[in-house]
C-alpha angles and dihedrals in degrees: 000000000000117000117245091235090055090059095044095046099041113122092244093054107029099087092043092050089051090049094049093045089049090052089050090054091049092049092048093050091048088065096051129094123285094260094056092044091050094049091047091052091049090052092047091051090053094042111015095182097043096113093049093046092049092049093050089055097041103036095079090055093041091051093051090047088055095051094083089046091056091046090052090048090054092046090051088057090224119163101219125049090194090056092044090053092046090054094048100041100136096051092046094045089052090053093051095042091051086066092057092039090057091048092050093048088058095047115113094208115094093198090055092049091045093048092048092051090053091051098038097094092050090046090058091055093044094049092047090051094048097044099097088053090049089050090053090053090047090050092053090065102036100046092080088069101033124020095203095093 
């Protein structure tokens, strides 16, 4: 059975996964309060490709972090990966945020580390909320190899 990360990171899928995940980020931000939308727009004006660049760097680690989740989903003999992810949001959010936590710990910039620590609690809530949509994107690229998503 193909690993989930293999499907997501394959050369034929990688750029499309990044594009779909970027769109998911934009869609999620569009539904937030005006302060968050405004800050996001300021950042995008300064660095228009920031989301895509960040996803290209982080996606390999996120995909590997999701491999055990997909294995657990298969072992649970569930029929919907989206539903499985929705029912296990905290564990999965923790796995994904551990990736960014490790990255931030290695960052040399104190302002970046400080800013991240202030936003970390909110990031947990936001990731948990978006996880079923993330699972739907993941399923789009893994179903060609395994129809159980």
